[in-house]
C-alpha positions in Angstrom: -25.2 31.5 -36.9 -26.8 29.0 -34.5 -24.3 28.0 -31.8 -23.1 24.4 -31.9 -21.4 24.7 -28.5 -21.9 27.4 -25.8 -19.7 27.7 -22.7 -21.4 29.7 -19.9 -19.2 30.7 -16.9 -17.3 27.4 -16.8 -14.9 27.1 -13.9 -12.6 24.2 -13.0 -9.9 23.9 -10.3 -7.4 21.2 -9.4 -6.6 21.8 -5.8 -5.1 25.3 -5.6 -4.6 25.5 -9.4 -7.5 27.3 -11.1 -7.5 25.9 -14.6 -10.7 27.7 -15.9 -12.4 30.7 -14.4 -15.8 31.9 -15.6 -15.1 31.0 -19.2 -17.9 32.0 -21.6 -17.9 31.9 -25.4 -19.9 30.3 -28.3 -18.8 28.2 -31.2 -21.0 28.7 -34.3 -22.4 25.6 -36.1 -20.5 24.8 -39.3 -17.5 26.9 -38.4 -13.8 26.4 -37.7 -13.2 27.9 -34.2 -9.7 28.4 -32.9 -8.8 28.3 -29.2 -5.4 29.6 -28.3 -3.4 30.5 -25.3 -0.2 29.9 -23.4 0.7 26.5 -22.1 -1.3 26.1 -18.9 -3.9 28.6 -20.0 -6.7 26.1 -19.6 -7.4 25.1 -23.2 -7.1 21.3 -22.9 -9.0 21.4 -19.5 -11.9 23.2 -21.2 -12.0 20.8 -24.1 -11.8 17.8 -21.7 -14.9 19.2 -19.9 -16.7 19.3 -23.3 -15.6 15.7 -24.0 -16.6 14.4 -20.6 -13.2 13.7 -19.2 -13.6 16.4 -16.5 -16.7 17.9 -14.9 -16.9 21.6 -14.4 -17.1 22.9 -10.8 -19.6 25.5 -11.9 -21.1 26.9 -15.1 -23.2 25.5 -17.9 -22.5 23.7 -21.2 -25.0 23.9 -24.1 -24.9 21.6 -27.1 -27.2 22.7 -30.0 -28.9 25.1 -27.6 -29.7 22.5 -24.9 -28.1 22.4 -21.5 -26.1 19.2 -21.1 -24.2 17.6 -18.3 -21.7 15.3 -20.0 -20.5 12.7 -17.5 -18.1 10.7 -19.7 -16.7 10.4 -23.2 -19.4 7.9 -24.2 -22.1 10.5 -23.5 -20.1 13.1 -25.5 -19.8 10.7 -28.5 -23.6 10.0 -28.2 -24.1 13.8 -28.6 -22.0 13.8 -31.7 -18.8 15.2 -30.1 -15.4 13.7 -31.2 -11.9 14.5 -30.0 -8.5 13.9 -31.7 -5.8 14.1 -29.0 -2.3 15.5 -29.5 -1.0 12.1 -28.5 -2.9 9.5 -30.6 -5.1 6.9 -28.9 -4.3 4.0 -31.2 -3.2 0.4 -30.7 -0.2 0.3 -33.1 -0.1 -3.5 -33.7 -3.8 -3.6 -34.8 -5.2 -2.6 -38.1 -7.0 0.6 -38.9 -10.3 -1.4 -39.1 -9.7 -2.9 -35.6 -8.8 0.5 -34.1 -12.1 2.0 -35.4 -14.2 -0.9 -34.1 -12.4 -0.9 -30.7 -14.9 0.5 -28.2 -17.7 0.5 -30.8 -18.0 -3.2 -31.5 -21.8 -3.3 -31.2 -21.9 -7.0 -30.2 -19.9 -10.2 -29.7 -19.8 -11.5 -33.3 -17.1 -9.2 -34.6 -16.1 -11.2 -37.6 -19.6 -10.9 -39.1 -19.5 -7.1 -38.9 -16.1 -6.5 -40.2 -17.0 -6.5 -44.0 -19.8 -3.9 -43.4 -17.5 -1.7 -41.2 -14.7 -1.9 -43.8 -17.1 -0.9 -46.6 -18.4 2.1 -44.5 -14.8 3.2 -43.7 -13.8 3.1 -47.4 -16.9 5.2 -48.2 -15.9 7.7 -45.5 -12.3 7.8 -46.8 -13.5 8.5 -50.3 -16.0 11.2 -49.3 -13.6 13.1 -47.0 -10.4 12.3 -49.0 -8.7 10.7 -45.9 -6.5 8.3 -48.0 -6.3 5.5 -45.4 -6.4 1.7 -46.0 -8.7 0.1 -43.4 -6.6 -3.1 -43.5 -3.2 -1.4 -42.9 -1.5 -1.9 -39.6 -1.3 1.4 -37.7 2.4 0.9 -36.8 3.2 0.9 -40.6 1.5 4.3 -41.1 3.2 7.7 -41.1 2.3 10.2 -38.4 0.0 12.1 -40.8 -1.8 8.9 -41.7 -2.3 7.9 -38.1 -3.9 11.3 -37.5 -6.3 10.6 -40.4 -7.1 7.3 -38.6 -8.1 9.3 -35.5 -10.3 11.5 -37.6 -11.8 8.5 -39.3 -12.7 7.0 -35.9 -14.6 10.2 -35.1 -16.5 10.4 -38.4 -17.4 6.7 -38.2 -18.9 7.5 -34.8 -21.0 10.2 -36.4 -19.2 13.2 -34.9 -20.6 16.5 -35.9 -18.5 18.5 -33.5 -14.8 17.7 -33.9 -12.1 18.8 -31.3 -8.5 18.7 -32.5 -5.8 19.3 -29.9 -2.6 20.5 -31.4 -3.2 18.5 -34.6 -0.1 19.8 -36.5 2.5 19.4 -33.7 4.1 16.4 -35.3 3.1 17.0 -39.0 5.2 18.1 -41.9 4.2 21.2 -43.9 2.7 18.9 -46.6 0.7 16.9 -44.0 -0.6 20.1 -42.4 -1.8 21.3 -45.8 -3.5 18.0 -46.4 -5.2 18.1 -42.9 -6.5 21.7 -43.5 -8.0 20.6 -46.9 -9.8 17.8 -44.9 -11.0 20.3 -42.3 -12.3 22.7 -45.0 -14.2 19.8 -46.5 -15.7 19.0 -43.1 -16.9 22.6 -42.8 -18.5 22.4 -46.2 -20.4 19.3 -45.0 -21.7 21.4 -42.1 -19.5 20.0 -39.3 -18.2 22.1 -36.5 -14.5 22.1 -35.7 -12.7 23.4 -32.6 -9.0 23.8 -33.2 -6.5 24.1 -30.4 -3.1 25.2 -31.6 -0.2 27.4 -30.7 0.6 28.3 -34.2 -0.8 31.7 -35.0 -0.3 31.4 -38.7 -2.5 28.3 -38.7 -5.2 30.3 -36.9 -5.0 33.0 -39.5 -5.1 30.5 -42.3 -8.1 28.3 -41.4 -10.3 29.6 -38.6 -13.4 31.8 -38.8 -13.4 32.8 -35.1 -10.8 32.7 -32.4 -11.0 32.7 -28.6 -7.9 33.5 -26.6 -7.4 32.1 -23.0 -4.9 33.5 -20.5 -4.5 32.2 -17.0 -7.8 30.3 -17.3 -9.9 33.2 -18.4 -11.1 34.5 -21.8 -8.8 37.5 -22.7 -10.3 38.0 -26.2 -12.8 36.6 -28.7 -12.6 38.0 -32.3 -13.4 37.2 -35.9 -10.1 35.9 -37.4 -10.5 38.3 -40.4 -10.6 41.3 -38.1 -7.3 40.6 -36.2 -3.6 39.9 -36.8 -0.9 37.6 -35.4 0.5 40.4 -33.4 -2.8 41.2 -31.8 -3.4 37.6 -31.0 0.1 37.2 -29.5 -0.5 40.2 -27.3 -3.8 38.8 -26.0 -2.1 35.5 -25.3 0.8 36.7 -23.2 -0.3 40.2 -22.3 2.7 41.9 -23.9 4.3 42.3 -27.4 6.4 39.4 -28.6 9.9 40.2 -29.8 10.4 39.3 -33.4 14.2 39.5 -33.4 15.8 38.4 -30.1 19.1 40.0 -29.1 22.3 38.0 -29.8 26.0 38.7 -29.7 27.9 39.0 -33.0 28.9 35.6 -34.4 32.4 34.8 -33.1 32.8 31.0 -33.1 35.6 29.3 -31.2 37.4 26.0 -31.6 35.5 22.9 -32.9 33.6 21.1 -30.1 31.9 18.4 -32.1 33.3 16.7 -35.2 31.4 13.9 -36.9 33.3 11.9 -39.6 31.9 9.3 -42.0 29.2 8.3 -39.6 27.1 5.3 -40.8 24.1 3.5 -39.3 22.2 0.4 -40.4 19.3 -1.1 -38.7 18.9 -4.8 -37.8 17.7 -5.6 -41.3 20.7 -3.9 -42.9 18.7 -0.8 -44.0 20.9 2.3 -44.3 19.6 4.9 -41.9 22.6 7.2 -42.0 25.2 7.4 -44.7 28.5 9.3 -44.6 27.5 12.0 -42.2 30.2 14.7 -41.8 29.6 17.8 -39.8 31.1 20.0 -37.1 29.9 22.5 -34.5 32.1 25.1 -33.0 32.0 26.8 -29.5 29.5 29.7 -29.6 27.7 28.4 -32.7 24.3 27.0 -33.4 24.1 24.6 -36.2 20.6 23.7 -37.2 19.6 20.5 -39.0 16.7 21.1 -41.3 14.6 18.4 -42.9 11.3 16.6 -42.9 11.0 14.3 -39.9 12.1 10.7 -40.5 15.2 11.5 -42.6 17.8 10.5 -40.1 17.9 13.5 -37.8 16.5 11.5 -34.8 19.0 8.7 -35.3 21.9 11.1 -35.5 20.9 12.8 -32.3 20.4 9.5 -30.5 24.0 8.4 -31.5 25.4 11.7 -30.2 23.5 11.4 -27.0 24.7 7.8 -26.4 21.3 6.2 -26.9 22.3 4.3 -30.0 25.6 2.9 -31.4 26.8 3.8 -34.9 27.6 1.1 -37.4 30.9 2.9 -38.3 32.5 6.3 -38.3 33.9 8.5 -35.6 32.6 11.3 -33.3 35.0 13.6 -31.5 34.2 15.9 -28.6 36.8 18.7 -28.1 39.3 16.7 -30.1 38.8 13.3 -28.3 36.9 10.4 -29.7 33.6 9.6 -27.9 33.9 6.2 -26.3 31.3 4.0 -28.1 33.1 0.8 -27.0 31.5 -1.7 -24.6 33.8 -0.8 -21.7 32.5 2.8 -21.7 29.0 1.4 -21.4 29.2 0.2 -17.8 27.1 3.0 -16.4 25.3 3.5 -19.7 26.6 5.6 -22.6 24.1 8.5 -22.0 25.5 8.8 -18.4 29.0 8.7 -19.7 28.3 11.3 -22.4 26.6 13.6 -19.8 29.8 13.5 -17.7 31.8 14.5 -20.7 29.7 17.6 -21.0 26.9 16.7 -23.5 23.4 18.0 -22.7 20.4 16.6 -24.5 16.9 17.9 -24.9 15.2 15.0 -26.7 12.6 15.3 -29.5 10.0 13.4 -27.6 9.9 14.8 -24.0 7.3 12.3 -22.8 9.2 9.3 -24.0 12.8 10.3 -23.3 12.8 13.6 -21.4 10.6 13.2 -18.3 9.0 10.4 -16.2 5.5 11.7 -16.0 4.5 9.9 -12.8 7.3 11.5 -10.8 7.4 15.0 -9.4 8.7 18.2 -11.0 11.5 18.3 -8.5 12.5 14.7 -9.2 12.6 15.4 -12.9 14.9 18.3 -12.5 17.7 16.0 -11.3 17.2 12.9 -13.4 20.5 12.0 -15.0 22.4 14.4 -12.8 21.6 13.0 -9.4 25.3 12.3 -8.7 25.9 16.0 -8.6 23.5 16.6 -5.7 24.9 14.2 -3.1 26.2 15.0 0.4 29.5 14.0 1.8 28.2 10.6 2.7 27.2 9.8 -0.9 23.5 10.2 -0.3 21.1 12.4 -2.1 21.0 15.9 -0.6 17.3 16.6 -0.7 17.7 20.2 0.7 20.1 20.9 -2.1 17.7 19.4 -4.7 14.8 21.5 -3.4 16.9 24.7 -3.5 18.1 23.9 -7.0 14.6 23.1 -8.2 13.1 26.3 -6.7 15.8 28.3 -8.5 15.1 26.5 -11.9 11.4 26.9 -11.7 11.8 30.6 -11.0 14.5 31.2 -13.6 12.6 29.3 -16.4 9.1 30.5 -15.4 7.6 27.0 -15.0 3.9 27.2 -14.2 2.5 26.3 -11.8 5.6 26.8 -9.6 5.0 23.7 -7.6 8.0 21.3 -7.2 5.9 18.6 -5.7 3.3 18.4 -8.5 3.4 15.3 -10.7 5.1 16.5 -13.9 2.5 14.7 -16.0 -0.1 17.3 -14.8 1.9 20.1 -16.3 1.2 21.4 -19.8 3.5 20.3 -22.6 5.3 23.6 -22.8 6.0 23.7 -19.0 7.3 20.1 -19.2 9.6 21.3 -21.9 10.8 24.2 -19.7 11.7 21.7 -17.0 13.7 19.5 -19.4 15.6 22.5 -20.8 16.2 23.9 -17.3 17.7 20.6 -16.2 20.0 20.4 -19.2 21.1 24.0 -19.2 21.8 23.9 -15.4 24.3 21.1 -16.0 26.5 23.7 -17.9 27.2 21.5 -21.0 30.0 22.0 -23.5 27.8 20.6 -26.3 24.0 20.9 -26.2 21.9 18.6 -28.4 18.4 20.1 -28.9 15.6 18.2 -30.7 12.4 20.0 -31.7 12.7 22.5 -28.8 9.4 24.2 -29.3 7.2 21.4 -30.6 3.7 21.9 -29.1 4.5 25.0 -27.1 3.0 28.5 -27.2 4.5 31.7 -28.6 5.5 33.1 -25.2 7.3 29.9 -24.3 8.9 29.8 -27.7 10.4 33.2 -27.0 11.6 32.1 -23.6 13.2 28.9 -25.0 14.9 30.8 -27.9 16.2 33.3 -25.4 17.8 30.6 -23.3 19.4 28.9 -26.4 20.8 32.2 -27.7 22.2 32.9 -24.2 24.0 29.5 -24.2 25.4 30.3 -27.6 26.7 33.7 -26.5 28.3 32.0 -23.5 30.3 29.7 -25.8 28.3 26.5 -25.8 28.2 24.6 -29.0 24.6 23.8 -30.0 23.3 21.2 -32.5 19.6 21.9 -33.2 17.1 19.7 -35.0 13.9 21.5 -36.0 11.2 21.0 -38.7 10.2 24.7 -38.3 12.1 26.8 -40.8 11.2 30.0 -39.0 12.8 28.6 -35.9 15.9 27.6 -37.9 16.1 31.2 -39.3 15.7 32.7 -35.9 18.4 30.6 -34.1 21.0 29.2 -36.6 24.4 30.5 -37.5 24.7 27.7 -40.0 22.2 25.2 -41.6 22.7 21.6 -42.5 19.9 19.9 -44.5 19.2 16.2 -44.4 17.2 13.9 -46.6 17.2 10.1 -46.8 19.8 9.8 -44.1 22.3 12.0 -45.9 23.4 15.6 -45.7 22.2 17.1 -48.9 23.5 20.7 -48.4 24.9 23.2 -46.0 24.6 27.0 -46.0 25.3 30.0 -43.8 22.4 31.8 -42.3 23.0 34.8 -44.4 22.3 32.6 -47.5 18.9 31.4 -46.0 16.6 30.6 -48.9 13.3 28.8 -48.3 13.2 27.5 -51.9 16.7 26.1 -51.9 16.3 24.5 -48.5 13.0 22.9 -49.7 14.8 21.4 -52.7 17.6 20.1 -50.4 15.0 18.7 -48.0 13.4 16.9 -51.0 16.7 15.1 -51.8 18.4 17.5 -54.3 22.0 16.8 -53.3 24.7 19.4 -53.1 26.9 19.6 -56.1 
């Protein structure tokens, strides 16, 4: 088939870091082409070159057979290239219609054009089954619907080549299935799709071809039908991936966390959590399964001290957590950390790191009182030694403590957050979506660290929307729906159908 995009010996470096090195491959017109690789393998950099955010140091880019030098995203759009980013580029307090028109106004008299644009958007939604109301406010839409808005923007701008960067990282299984139906329809219409993802099953399910990057170079390019998940994983990380990680026999100790009759209402009186009762013992991983938005995030925020419950009690090692105002002098999160609660938040960019600060600074945030000298000042030599040890132990790439953490890939940012929390030697570890948006090699590394903590006697409360992750890590599973616990089962009784019904609100008997 005729190539829609051709990369010829593309190289790009950021100082001493070689992001892409002599990358060459083609994307066939009217196909769905997967691009996979470890975090930091150069996938996003390569797509940013295609979309005009970055300029290659050397090499050639061909669009529809013609050599192009794309200097900015406007030129990419003019060539029919659209990109849907992992973190959506939407103004939440504006309508879908306004978001689509933003940057493509076409003149000063916007009001006169709105009816025509709205009619065109409704026609696009109908043709591609996008199911979006142009007059809805973006903040009121689900994550899946916001992603459809991003796709709608690209189709409105006549994109024939659509780049999707980790499009399913925050989607439910149902939303992912809906997205893939849309992508298949795009393919039928002759559009070309480049899909960046870490999820190998998605590659097998929807792509025609797949290119694998490792350390900035192409390590393999195959037809999807002629490969397997195991072969792709090997090309990604250069070694086989362990399916069943080693773990000690289950031997739980005394209860560490006990939650009793926990309730939470928002400012409008809406019940977000109702009668939550659960416990976690030392040396046990309890996983909370459920579709995002069913109270898991609010529960974790309460346990981390980020939010106050409306009523109920939480005990840590037999003592009530101090939710009263007096305990809030230094901030409840700081108080809870001192009590031995570690927290890996669900949204690392919002709650886990400060992206404009260095990697080294991010390794001590929240624990800076532990690295002071005898005069009460920060001991920068100790911080540097500690950081060097963590970067080595957790295989953070690149191993550069002075690099701004916002320049690291998502998986390496996650490694820094987990390294920081693990190094604090918590009694209870709260872990939210630990492998969201990270590659298969990093998933193995993170799972190994969590199982090691469990074997050392740490109590772990895990929230994950990935049932395979729950199966791999949990000793016991709690299912939530609508702010309530709908069921609980031991890992030996793992049953996808039963869990799915509980996630859908079928309460325990």
